[in-house]
mmJSON file of the N, C-alpha and C atoms, coordinates in Angstrom:
{"data_MODEL":{"atom_site":{
"group_PDB":["ATOM","ATOM","ATOM","ATOM","ATOM","ATOM","ATOM","ATOM","ATOM","ATOM","ATOM","ATOM","ATOM","ATOM","ATOM","ATOM","ATOM","ATOM","ATOM","ATOM","ATOM","ATOM","ATOM","ATOM","ATOM","ATOM","ATOM","ATOM","ATOM","ATOM","ATOM","ATOM","ATOM","ATOM","ATOM","ATOM","ATOM","ATOM","ATOM","ATOM","ATOM","ATOM","ATOM","ATOM","ATOM","ATOM","ATOM","ATOM","ATOM","ATOM","ATOM","ATOM","ATOM","ATOM","ATOM","ATOM","ATOM","ATOM","ATOM","ATOM","ATOM","ATOM","ATOM","ATOM","ATOM","ATOM","ATOM","ATOM","ATOM","ATOM","ATOM","ATOM","ATOM","ATOM","ATOM","ATOM","ATOM","ATOM","ATOM","ATOM","ATOM","ATOM","ATOM","ATOM","ATOM","ATOM","ATOM","ATOM","ATOM","ATOM","ATOM","ATOM","ATOM","ATOM","ATOM","ATOM","ATOM","ATOM","ATOM","ATOM","ATOM","ATOM","ATOM","ATOM","ATOM","ATOM","ATOM","ATOM","ATOM","ATOM","ATOM","ATOM","ATOM","ATOM","ATOM","ATOM","ATOM","ATOM","ATOM","ATOM","ATOM","ATOM","ATOM","ATOM","ATOM","ATOM","ATOM","ATOM","ATOM","ATOM","ATOM","ATOM","ATOM","ATOM","ATOM","ATOM","ATOM","ATOM","ATOM","ATOM","ATOM","ATOM","ATOM","ATOM","ATOM","ATOM","ATOM","ATOM","ATOM","ATOM","ATOM","ATOM","ATOM","ATOM","ATOM","ATOM","ATOM","ATOM","ATOM","ATOM","ATOM","ATOM","ATOM","ATOM","ATOM","ATOM","ATOM","ATOM","ATOM","ATOM","ATOM","ATOM","ATOM","ATOM","ATOM","ATOM","ATOM","ATOM","ATOM","ATOM","ATOM","ATOM","ATOM","ATOM","ATOM","ATOM","ATOM","ATOM","ATOM","ATOM","ATOM","ATOM","ATOM","ATOM","ATOM","ATOM","ATOM","ATOM","ATOM","ATOM","ATOM","ATOM","ATOM","ATOM","ATOM","ATOM","ATOM","ATOM","ATOM","ATOM","ATOM","ATOM","ATOM"],
"id":[1,2,3,4,5,6,7,8,9,10,11,12,13,14,15,16,17,18,19,20,21,22,23,24,25,26,27,28,29,30,31,32,33,34,35,36,37,38,39,40,41,42,43,44,45,46,47,48,49,50,51,52,53,54,55,56,57,58,59,60,61,62,63,64,65,66,67,68,69,70,71,72,73,74,75,76,77,78,79,80,81,82,83,84,85,86,87,88,89,90,91,92,93,94,95,96,97,98,99,100,101,102,103,104,105,106,107,108,109,110,111,112,113,114,115,116,117,118,119,120,121,122,123,124,125,126,127,128,129,130,131,132,133,134,135,136,137,138,139,140,141,142,143,144,145,146,147,148,149,150,151,152,153,154,155,156,157,158,159,160,161,162,163,164,165,166,167,168,169,170,171,172,173,174,175,176,177,178,179,180,181,182,183,184,185,186,187,188,189,190,191,192,193,194,195,196,197,198,199,200,201,202,203,204,205,206,207,208,209,210,211,212,213],
"type_symbol":["N","C","C","N","C","C","N","C","C","N","C","C","N","C","C","N","C","C","N","C","C","N","C","C","N","C","C","N","C","C","N","C","C","N","C","C","N","C","C","N","C","C","N","C","C","N","C","C","N","C","C","N","C","C","N","C","C","N","C","C","N","C","C","N","C","C","N","C","C","N","C","C","N","C","C","N","C","C","N","C","C","N","C","C","N","C","C","N","C","C","N","C","C","N","C","C","N","C","C","N","C","C","N","C","C","N","C","C","N","C","C","N","C","C","N","C","C","N","C","C","N","C","C","N","C","C","N","C","C","N","C","C","N","C","C","N","C","C","N","C","C","N","C","C","N","C","C","N","C","C","N","C","C","N","C","C","N","C","C","N","C","C","N","C","C","N","C","C","N","C","C","N","C","C","N","C","C","N","C","C","N","C","C","N","C","C","N","C","C","N","C","C","N","C","C","N","C","C","N","C","C","N","C","C","N","C","C","N","C","C","N","C","C"],
"label_atom_id":["N","CA","C","N","CA","C","N","CA","C","N","CA","C","N","CA","C","N","CA","C","N","CA","C","N","CA","C","N","CA","C","N","CA","C","N","CA","C","N","CA","C","N","CA","C","N","CA","C","N","CA","C","N","CA","C","N","CA","C","N","CA","C","N","CA","C","N","CA","C","N","CA","C","N","CA","C","N","CA","C","N","CA","C","N","CA","C","N","CA","C","N","CA","C","N","CA","C","N","CA","C","N","CA","C","N","CA","C","N","CA","C","N","CA","C","N","CA","C","N","CA","C","N","CA","C","N","CA","C","N","CA","C","N","CA","C","N","CA","C","N","CA","C","N","CA","C","N","CA","C","N","CA","C","N","CA","C","N","CA","C","N","CA","C","N","CA","C","N","CA","C","N","CA","C","N","CA","C","N","CA","C","N","CA","C","N","CA","C","N","CA","C","N","CA","C","N","CA","C","N","CA","C","N","CA","C","N","CA","C","N","CA","C","N","CA","C","N","CA","C","N","CA","C","N","CA","C","N","CA","C","N","CA","C","N","CA","C","N","CA","C","N","CA","C","N","CA","C"],
"label_alt_id":[null,null,null,null,null,null,null,null,null,null,null,null,null,null,null,null,null,null,null,null,null,null,null,null,null,null,null,null,null,null,null,null,null,null,null,null,null,null,null,null,null,null,null,null,null,null,null,null,null,null,null,null,null,null,null,null,null,null,null,null,null,null,null,null,null,null,null,null,null,null,null,null,null,null,null,null,null,null,null,null,null,null,null,null,null,null,null,null,null,null,null,null,null,null,null,null,null,null,null,null,null,null,null,null,null,null,null,null,null,null,null,null,null,null,null,null,null,null,null,null,null,null,null,null,null,null,null,null,null,null,null,null,null,null,null,null,null,null,null,null,null,null,null,null,null,null,null,null,null,null,null,null,null,null,null,null,null,null,null,null,null,null,null,null,null,null,null,null,null,null,null,null,null,null,null,null,null,null,null,null,null,null,null,null,null,null,null,null,null,null,null,null,null,null,null,null,null,null,null,null,null,null,null,null,null,null,null,null,null,null,null,null,null],
"label_comp_id":["UNK","UNK","UNK","UNK","UNK","UNK","UNK","UNK","UNK","UNK","UNK","UNK","UNK","UNK","UNK","UNK","UNK","UNK","UNK","UNK","UNK","UNK","UNK","UNK","UNK","UNK","UNK","UNK","UNK","UNK","UNK","UNK","UNK","UNK","UNK","UNK","UNK","UNK","UNK","UNK","UNK","UNK","UNK","UNK","UNK","UNK","UNK","UNK","UNK","UNK","UNK","UNK","UNK","UNK","UNK","UNK","UNK","UNK","UNK","UNK","UNK","UNK","UNK","UNK","UNK","UNK","UNK","UNK","UNK","UNK","UNK","UNK","UNK","UNK","UNK","UNK","UNK","UNK","UNK","UNK","UNK","UNK","UNK","UNK","UNK","UNK","UNK","UNK","UNK","UNK","UNK","UNK","UNK","UNK","UNK","UNK","UNK","UNK","UNK","UNK","UNK","UNK","UNK","UNK","UNK","UNK","UNK","UNK","UNK","UNK","UNK","UNK","UNK","UNK","UNK","UNK","UNK","UNK","UNK","UNK","UNK","UNK","UNK","UNK","UNK","UNK","UNK","UNK","UNK","UNK","UNK","UNK","UNK","UNK","UNK","UNK","UNK","UNK","UNK","UNK","UNK","UNK","UNK","UNK","UNK","UNK","UNK","UNK","UNK","UNK","UNK","UNK","UNK","UNK","UNK","UNK","UNK","UNK","UNK","UNK","UNK","UNK","UNK","UNK","UNK","UNK","UNK","UNK","UNK","UNK","UNK","UNK","UNK","UNK","UNK","UNK","UNK","UNK","UNK","UNK","UNK","UNK","UNK","UNK","UNK","UNK","UNK","UNK","UNK","UNK","UNK","UNK","UNK","UNK","UNK","UNK","UNK","UNK","UNK","UNK","UNK","UNK","UNK","UNK","UNK","UNK","UNK","UNK","UNK","UNK","UNK","UNK","UNK"],
"label_asym_id":["A","A","A","A","A","A","A","A","A","A","A","A","A","A","A","A","A","A","A","A","A","A","A","A","A","A","A","A","A","A","A","A","A","A","A","A","A","A","A","A","A","A","A","A","A","A","A","A","A","A","A","A","A","A","A","A","A","A","A","A","A","A","A","A","A","A","A","A","A","A","A","A","A","A","A","A","A","A","A","A","A","A","A","A","A","A","A","A","A","A","A","A","A","A","A","A","A","A","A","A","A","A","A","A","A","A","A","A","A","A","A","A","A","A","A","A","A","A","A","A","A","A","A","A","A","A","A","A","A","A","A","A","A","A","A","A","A","A","A","A","A","A","A","A","A","A","A","A","A","A","A","A","A","A","A","A","A","A","A","A","A","A","A","A","A","A","A","A","A","A","A","A","A","A","A","A","A","A","A","A","A","A","A","A","A","A","A","A","A","A","A","A","A","A","A","A","A","A","A","A","A","A","A","A","A","A","A","A","A","A","A","A","A"],
"label_entity_id":["1","1","1","1","1","1","1","1","1","1","1","1","1","1","1","1","1","1","1","1","1","1","1","1","1","1","1","1","1","1","1","1","1","1","1","1","1","1","1","1","1","1","1","1","1","1","1","1","1","1","1","1","1","1","1","1","1","1","1","1","1","1","1","1","1","1","1","1","1","1","1","1","1","1","1","1","1","1","1","1","1","1","1","1","1","1","1","1","1","1","1","1","1","1","1","1","1","1","1","1","1","1","1","1","1","1","1","1","1","1","1","1","1","1","1","1","1","1","1","1","1","1","1","1","1","1","1","1","1","1","1","1","1","1","1","1","1","1","1","1","1","1","1","1","1","1","1","1","1","1","1","1","1","1","1","1","1","1","1","1","1","1","1","1","1","1","1","1","1","1","1","1","1","1","1","1","1","1","1","1","1","1","1","1","1","1","1","1","1","1","1","1","1","1","1","1","1","1","1","1","1","1","1","1","1","1","1","1","1","1","1","1","1"],
"label_seq_id":[1,1,1,2,2,2,3,3,3,4,4,4,5,5,5,6,6,6,7,7,7,8,8,8,9,9,9,10,10,10,11,11,11,12,12,12,13,13,13,14,14,14,15,15,15,16,16,16,17,17,17,18,18,18,19,19,19,20,20,20,21,21,21,22,22,22,23,23,23,24,24,24,25,25,25,26,26,26,27,27,27,28,28,28,29,29,29,30,30,30,31,31,31,32,32,32,33,33,33,34,34,34,35,35,35,36,36,36,37,37,37,38,38,38,39,39,39,40,40,40,41,41,41,42,42,42,43,43,43,44,44,44,45,45,45,46,46,46,47,47,47,48,48,48,49,49,49,50,50,50,51,51,51,52,52,52,53,53,53,54,54,54,55,55,55,56,56,56,57,57,57,58,58,58,59,59,59,60,60,60,61,61,61,62,62,62,63,63,63,64,64,64,65,65,65,66,66,66,67,67,67,68,68,68,69,69,69,70,70,70,71,71,71],
"pdbx_PDB_ins_code":[null,null,null,null,null,null,null,null,null,null,null,null,null,null,null,null,null,null,null,null,null,null,null,null,null,null,null,null,null,null,null,null,null,null,null,null,null,null,null,null,null,null,null,null,null,null,null,null,null,null,null,null,null,null,null,null,null,null,null,null,null,null,null,null,null,null,null,null,null,null,null,null,null,null,null,null,null,null,null,null,null,null,null,null,null,null,null,null,null,null,null,null,null,null,null,null,null,null,null,null,null,null,null,null,null,null,null,null,null,null,null,null,null,null,null,null,null,null,null,null,null,null,null,null,null,null,null,null,null,null,null,null,null,null,null,null,null,null,null,null,null,null,null,null,null,null,null,null,null,null,null,null,null,null,null,null,null,null,null,null,null,null,null,null,null,null,null,null,null,null,null,null,null,null,null,null,null,null,null,null,null,null,null,null,null,null,null,null,null,null,null,null,null,null,null,null,null,null,null,null,null,null,null,null,null,null,null,null,null,null,null,null,null],
"Cartn_x":[49.601,48.764,48.501,48.82,48.344,47.658,46.213,45.735,45.243,44.803,45.324,45.247,44.4,43.697,43.434,43.736,43.628,42.699,41.477,40.478,40.019,39.693,39.984,38.039,37.2,35.816,35.222,35.169,35.286,33.029,32.821,31.866,31.481,30.839,31.772,31.057,31.094,30.059,30.881,32.398,33.573,34.58,34.108,34.419,35.007,36.432,37.569,37.696,36.886,37.135,37.65,38.534,38.485,40.3,40.733,42.048,42.893,44.543,46.083,46.661,45.74,46.769,45.361,45.758,44.537,43.962,42.552,42.515,43.564,44.075,44.709,45.878,46.889,47.844,47.374,46.02,45.896,45.581,44.463,45.427,45.857,46.765,48.228,49.385,48.706,49.457,48.554,47.169,46.444,47.521,47.794,47.359,49.317,50.256,51.721,52.309,50.491,50.759,49.747,49.163,48.964,47.076,46.248,45.092,44.332,43.651,42.162,41.352,40.294,38.892,38.522,37.454,36.176,35.104,35.09,34.436,32.842,31.883,30.225,30.352,29.302,29.413,28.32,27.931,26.633,26.048,25.003,24.903,23.548,23.113,22.365,23.818,23.664,24.678,23.769,22.309,21.254,20.7,21.775,20.896,21.452,20.96,21.879,23.442,23.466,25.124,26.572,27.622,28.281,28.604,29.065,29.373,30.955,31.595,32.798,32.667,31.939,32.254,32.485,33.306,34.88,35.967,36.265,37.319,37.004,35.982,35.445,36.074,35.569,35.343,37.381,37.957,39.389,39.613,39.78,40.225,40.202,38.357,39.051,40.309,39.205,40.43,41.961,42.045,43.606,44.482,43.604,43.552,43.334,42.533,41.648,41.055,40.455,38.586,37.477,36.855,35.092,34.513,33.545,33.098,31.718,30.356,29.315,28.797,28.111,26.83,25.912,25.389,24.124,23.664,22.645,21.877,19.934],
"Cartn_y":[298.008,297.546,296.012,296.332,295.431,295.481,294.533,293.909,293.618,294.719,293.269,292.362,291.233,290.004,289.679,288.387,287.573,286.244,286.078,284.951,284.791,283.336,282.939,282.092,282.759,281.704,280.198,279.651,277.944,277.378,277.816,276.539,275.39,274.178,273.184,272.064,270.931,269.522,268.515,269.547,268.648,267.877,266.963,265.951,266.047,265.857,265.802,265.544,265.727,264.56,266.573,266.283,266.662,267.735,268.819,269.4,269.335,269.932,269.317,269.386,269.611,269.91,269.038,268.115,267.922,268.868,268.599,269.664,270.471,268.963,269.188,270.233,270.14,270.547,271.915,272.79,273.673,274.04,273.756,274.591,275.01,273.549,273.878,275.09,275.27,276.862,277.832,277.406,279.333,279.717,278.66,278.484,279.234,279.068,279.584,280.654,281.537,282.22,283.597,282.71,283.278,283.723,282.873,283.147,282.079,283.014,282.198,281.547,280.146,280.135,280.254,280.647,280.15,279.28,277.991,276.981,276.93,276.2,276.425,275.55,274.467,273.117,273.113,273.001,272.264,271.016,271.295,269.578,269.337,267.466,267.058,265.47,265.216,264.201,263.067,263.216,261.501,262.383,262.513,263.007,261.426,261.579,259.895,261.821,262.143,262.443,262.952,262.54,262.658,263.932,263.928,265.02,265.043,265.933,265.541,267.066,266.755,268.344,268.153,266.712,267.101,268.013,267.492,267.841,269.209,270.338,271.178,271.776,271.266,272.036,272.366,270.51,270.465,271.931,272.012,273.661,274.109,274.605,276.274,276.402,275.356,275.058,274.933,274.87,275.117,276.349,276.933,278.086,279.224,279.314,279.571,280.581,279.725,280.668,279.311,279.619,279.25,278.125,277.111,276.454,276.995,276.807,277.155,275.959,275.75,274.033,274.826,274.555,275.55,274.021,273.895,272.712,273.208],
"Cartn_z":[28.547,30.024,31.603,32.007,33.471,34.119,34.023,34.49,35.769,37.37,39.077,39.169,37.431,37.496,36.842,36.627,35.288,35.887,34.807,35.354,34.155,33.432,32.886,32.894,32.552,32.483,31.306,31.958,31.671,31.689,30.373,31.272,30.272,30.85,30.576,30.728,30.329,30.611,32.016,31.586,32.072,31.744,30.803,29.819,28.77,29.393,27.678,27.121,25.471,24.306,23.523,23.677,22.65,22.899,21.884,22.682,21.971,22.43,22.394,23.075,24.356,25.881,26.289,27.608,28.643,29.9,29.948,30.774,31.87,33.242,33.85,33.424,32.192,32.158,31.913,31.236,30.609,32.407,33.003,34.477,34.864,35.036,35.545,34.967,33.652,33.038,33.632,33.476,34.752,35.295,36.27,37.348,36.796,36.58,36.116,36.218,35.086,34.695,35.705,36.693,37.406,37.074,36.868,35.913,37.095,36.754,37.688,37.392,37.448,36.323,37.148,36.505,36.982,36.727,36.777,35.694,35.739,34.766,35.314,34.51,35.719,34.794,34.333,33.298,32.67,32.672,32.601,33.121,33.642,33.871,35.069,35.005,36.69,36.458,36.799,36.179,36.141,34.66,33.686,32.088,32.105,30.006,29.185,28.781,29.113,29.068,29.991,29.861,30.792,31.552,33.085,32.749,34.187,34.1,35.557,35.868,37.003,37.438,38.372,39.275,40.221,39.877,38.213,37.095,38.14,37.294,37.661,38.915,39.844,40.963,41.434,41.356,41.434,40.738,39.071,38.726,38.926,39.807,40.922,41.343,42.615,43.232,43.528,42.55,42.118,41.666,41.27,40.423,41.278,42.451,43.172,42.683,41.782,41.31,41.867,41.296,42.221,40.739,41.517,41.084,41.225,40.485,39.989,38.614,39.611,39.308,38.397,37.478,36.536,35.96,35.771,35.314,34.613],
"occupancy":[1.0,1.0,1.0,1.0,1.0,1.0,1.0,1.0,1.0,1.0,1.0,1.0,1.0,1.0,1.0,1.0,1.0,1.0,1.0,1.0,1.0,1.0,1.0,1.0,1.0,1.0,1.0,1.0,1.0,1.0,1.0,1.0,1.0,1.0,1.0,1.0,1.0,1.0,1.0,1.0,1.0,1.0,1.0,1.0,1.0,1.0,1.0,1.0,1.0,1.0,1.0,1.0,1.0,1.0,1.0,1.0,1.0,1.0,1.0,1.0,1.0,1.0,1.0,1.0,1.0,1.0,1.0,1.0,1.0,1.0,1.0,1.0,1.0,1.0,1.0,1.0,1.0,1.0,1.0,1.0,1.0,1.0,1.0,1.0,1.0,1.0,1.0,1.0,1.0,1.0,1.0,1.0,1.0,1.0,1.0,1.0,1.0,1.0,1.0,1.0,1.0,1.0,1.0,1.0,1.0,1.0,1.0,1.0,1.0,1.0,1.0,1.0,1.0,1.0,1.0,1.0,1.0,1.0,1.0,1.0,1.0,1.0,1.0,1.0,1.0,1.0,1.0,1.0,1.0,1.0,1.0,1.0,1.0,1.0,1.0,1.0,1.0,1.0,1.0,1.0,1.0,1.0,1.0,1.0,1.0,1.0,1.0,1.0,1.0,1.0,1.0,1.0,1.0,1.0,1.0,1.0,1.0,1.0,1.0,1.0,1.0,1.0,1.0,1.0,1.0,1.0,1.0,1.0,1.0,1.0,1.0,1.0,1.0,1.0,1.0,1.0,1.0,1.0,1.0,1.0,1.0,1.0,1.0,1.0,1.0,1.0,1.0,1.0,1.0,1.0,1.0,1.0,1.0,1.0,1.0,1.0,1.0,1.0,1.0,1.0,1.0,1.0,1.0,1.0,1.0,1.0,1.0,1.0,1.0,1.0,1.0,1.0,1.0],
"B_iso_or_equiv":[0.0,0.0,0.0,0.0,0.0,0.0,0.0,0.0,0.0,0.0,0.0,0.0,0.0,0.0,0.0,0.0,0.0,0.0,0.0,0.0,0.0,0.0,0.0,0.0,0.0,0.0,0.0,0.0,0.0,0.0,0.0,0.0,0.0,0.0,0.0,0.0,0.0,0.0,0.0,0.0,0.0,0.0,0.0,0.0,0.0,0.0,0.0,0.0,0.0,0.0,0.0,0.0,0.0,0.0,0.0,0.0,0.0,0.0,0.0,0.0,0.0,0.0,0.0,0.0,0.0,0.0,0.0,0.0,0.0,0.0,0.0,0.0,0.0,0.0,0.0,0.0,0.0,0.0,0.0,0.0,0.0,0.0,0.0,0.0,0.0,0.0,0.0,0.0,0.0,0.0,0.0,0.0,0.0,0.0,0.0,0.0,0.0,0.0,0.0,0.0,0.0,0.0,0.0,0.0,0.0,0.0,0.0,0.0,0.0,0.0,0.0,0.0,0.0,0.0,0.0,0.0,0.0,0.0,0.0,0.0,0.0,0.0,0.0,0.0,0.0,0.0,0.0,0.0,0.0,0.0,0.0,0.0,0.0,0.0,0.0,0.0,0.0,0.0,0.0,0.0,0.0,0.0,0.0,0.0,0.0,0.0,0.0,0.0,0.0,0.0,0.0,0.0,0.0,0.0,0.0,0.0,0.0,0.0,0.0,0.0,0.0,0.0,0.0,0.0,0.0,0.0,0.0,0.0,0.0,0.0,0.0,0.0,0.0,0.0,0.0,0.0,0.0,0.0,0.0,0.0,0.0,0.0,0.0,0.0,0.0,0.0,0.0,0.0,0.0,0.0,0.0,0.0,0.0,0.0,0.0,0.0,0.0,0.0,0.0,0.0,0.0,0.0,0.0,0.0,0.0,0.0,0.0,0.0,0.0,0.0,0.0,0.0,0.0],
"pdbx_formal_charge":[null,null,null,null,null,null,null,null,null,null,null,null,null,null,null,null,null,null,null,null,null,null,null,null,null,null,null,null,null,null,null,null,null,null,null,null,null,null,null,null,null,null,null,null,null,null,null,null,null,null,null,null,null,null,null,null,null,null,null,null,null,null,null,null,null,null,null,null,null,null,null,null,null,null,null,null,null,null,null,null,null,null,null,null,null,null,null,null,null,null,null,null,null,null,null,null,null,null,null,null,null,null,null,null,null,null,null,null,null,null,null,null,null,null,null,null,null,null,null,null,null,null,null,null,null,null,null,null,null,null,null,null,null,null,null,null,null,null,null,null,null,null,null,null,null,null,null,null,null,null,null,null,null,null,null,null,null,null,null,null,null,null,null,null,null,null,null,null,null,null,null,null,null,null,null,null,null,null,null,null,null,null,null,null,null,null,null,null,null,null,null,null,null,null,null,null,null,null,null,null,null,null,null,null,null,null,null,null,null,null,null,null,null],
"auth_seq_id":[1,1,1,2,2,2,3,3,3,4,4,4,5,5,5,6,6,6,7,7,7,8,8,8,9,9,9,10,10,10,11,11,11,12,12,12,13,13,13,14,14,14,15,15,15,16,16,16,17,17,17,18,18,18,19,19,19,20,20,20,21,21,21,22,22,22,23,23,23,24,24,24,25,25,25,26,26,26,27,27,27,28,28,28,29,29,29,30,30,30,31,31,31,32,32,32,33,33,33,34,34,34,35,35,35,36,36,36,37,37,37,38,38,38,39,39,39,40,40,40,41,41,41,42,42,42,43,43,43,44,44,44,45,45,45,46,46,46,47,47,47,48,48,48,49,49,49,50,50,50,51,51,51,52,52,52,53,53,53,54,54,54,55,55,55,56,56,56,57,57,57,58,58,58,59,59,59,60,60,60,61,61,61,62,62,62,63,63,63,64,64,64,65,65,65,66,66,66,67,67,67,68,68,68,69,69,69,70,70,70,71,71,71],
"auth_comp_id":["UNK","UNK","UNK","UNK","UNK","UNK","UNK","UNK","UNK","UNK","UNK","UNK","UNK","UNK","UNK","UNK","UNK","UNK","UNK","UNK","UNK","UNK","UNK","UNK","UNK","UNK","UNK","UNK","UNK","UNK","UNK","UNK","UNK","UNK","UNK","UNK","UNK","UNK","UNK","UNK","UNK","UNK","UNK","UNK","UNK","UNK","UNK","UNK","UNK","UNK","UNK","UNK","UNK","UNK","UNK","UNK","UNK","UNK","UNK","UNK","UNK","UNK","UNK","UNK","UNK","UNK","UNK","UNK","UNK","UNK","UNK","UNK","UNK","UNK","UNK","UNK","UNK","UNK","UNK","UNK","UNK","UNK","UNK","UNK","UNK","UNK","UNK","UNK","UNK","UNK","UNK","UNK","UNK","UNK","UNK","UNK","UNK","UNK","UNK","UNK","UNK","UNK","UNK","UNK","UNK","UNK","UNK","UNK","UNK","UNK","UNK","UNK","UNK","UNK","UNK","UNK","UNK","UNK","UNK","UNK","UNK","UNK","UNK","UNK","UNK","UNK","UNK","UNK","UNK","UNK","UNK","UNK","UNK","UNK","UNK","UNK","UNK","UNK","UNK","UNK","UNK","UNK","UNK","UNK","UNK","UNK","UNK","UNK","UNK","UNK","UNK","UNK","UNK","UNK","UNK","UNK","UNK","UNK","UNK","UNK","UNK","UNK","UNK","UNK","UNK","UNK","UNK","UNK","UNK","UNK","UNK","UNK","UNK","UNK","UNK","UNK","UNK","UNK","UNK","UNK","UNK","UNK","UNK","UNK","UNK","UNK","UNK","UNK","UNK","UNK","UNK","UNK","UNK","UNK","UNK","UNK","UNK","UNK","UNK","UNK","UNK","UNK","UNK","UNK","UNK","UNK","UNK","UNK","UNK","UNK","UNK","UNK","UNK"],
"auth_asym_id":["A","A","A","A","A","A","A","A","A","A","A","A","A","A","A","A","A","A","A","A","A","A","A","A","A","A","A","A","A","A","A","A","A","A","A","A","A","A","A","A","A","A","A","A","A","A","A","A","A","A","A","A","A","A","A","A","A","A","A","A","A","A","A","A","A","A","A","A","A","A","A","A","A","A","A","A","A","A","A","A","A","A","A","A","A","A","A","A","A","A","A","A","A","A","A","A","A","A","A","A","A","A","A","A","A","A","A","A","A","A","A","A","A","A","A","A","A","A","A","A","A","A","A","A","A","A","A","A","A","A","A","A","A","A","A","A","A","A","A","A","A","A","A","A","A","A","A","A","A","A","A","A","A","A","A","A","A","A","A","A","A","A","A","A","A","A","A","A","A","A","A","A","A","A","A","A","A","A","A","A","A","A","A","A","A","A","A","A","A","A","A","A","A","A","A","A","A","A","A","A","A","A","A","A","A","A","A","A","A","A","A","A","A"],
"auth_atom_id":["N","CA","C","N","CA","C","N","CA","C","N","CA","C","N","CA","C","N","CA","C","N","CA","C","N","CA","C","N","CA","C","N","CA","C","N","CA","C","N","CA","C","N","CA","C","N","CA","C","N","CA","C","N","CA","C","N","CA","C","N","CA","C","N","CA","C","N","CA","C","N","CA","C","N","CA","C","N","CA","C","N","CA","C","N","CA","C","N","CA","C","N","CA","C","N","CA","C","N","CA","C","N","CA","C","N","CA","C","N","CA","C","N","CA","C","N","CA","C","N","CA","C","N","CA","C","N","CA","C","N","CA","C","N","CA","C","N","CA","C","N","CA","C","N","CA","C","N","CA","C","N","CA","C","N","CA","C","N","CA","C","N","CA","C","N","CA","C","N","CA","C","N","CA","C","N","CA","C","N","CA","C","N","CA","C","N","CA","C","N","CA","C","N","CA","C","N","CA","C","N","CA","C","N","CA","C","N","CA","C","N","CA","C","N","CA","C","N","CA","C","N","CA","C","N","CA","C","N","CA","C","N","CA","C","N","CA","C","N","CA","C","N","CA","C","N","CA","C"],
"pdbx_PDB_model_num":[1,1,1,1,1,1,1,1,1,1,1,1,1,1,1,1,1,1,1,1,1,1,1,1,1,1,1,1,1,1,1,1,1,1,1,1,1,1,1,1,1,1,1,1,1,1,1,1,1,1,1,1,1,1,1,1,1,1,1,1,1,1,1,1,1,1,1,1,1,1,1,1,1,1,1,1,1,1,1,1,1,1,1,1,1,1,1,1,1,1,1,1,1,1,1,1,1,1,1,1,1,1,1,1,1,1,1,1,1,1,1,1,1,1,1,1,1,1,1,1,1,1,1,1,1,1,1,1,1,1,1,1,1,1,1,1,1,1,1,1,1,1,1,1,1,1,1,1,1,1,1,1,1,1,1,1,1,1,1,1,1,1,1,1,1,1,1,1,1,1,1,1,1,1,1,1,1,1,1,1,1,1,1,1,1,1,1,1,1,1,1,1,1,1,1,1,1,1,1,1,1,1,1,1,1,1,1,1,1,1,1,1,1]
}}}
């Protein structure tokens, strides 16, 4: 069956610290296949944990998705 749209929901702090490929390469692959990525950034910028909301916003923008922040 063919879907009219393909969407991936990514919930993360935006910090790439594991995986076989970097997040930018994965976003490029998703865009190539017409997959929109909706990113949800979790965490607080003033906490002891690292966050990278800028990269999540860029990924969403590059794939015609939307970036959301959740604290």
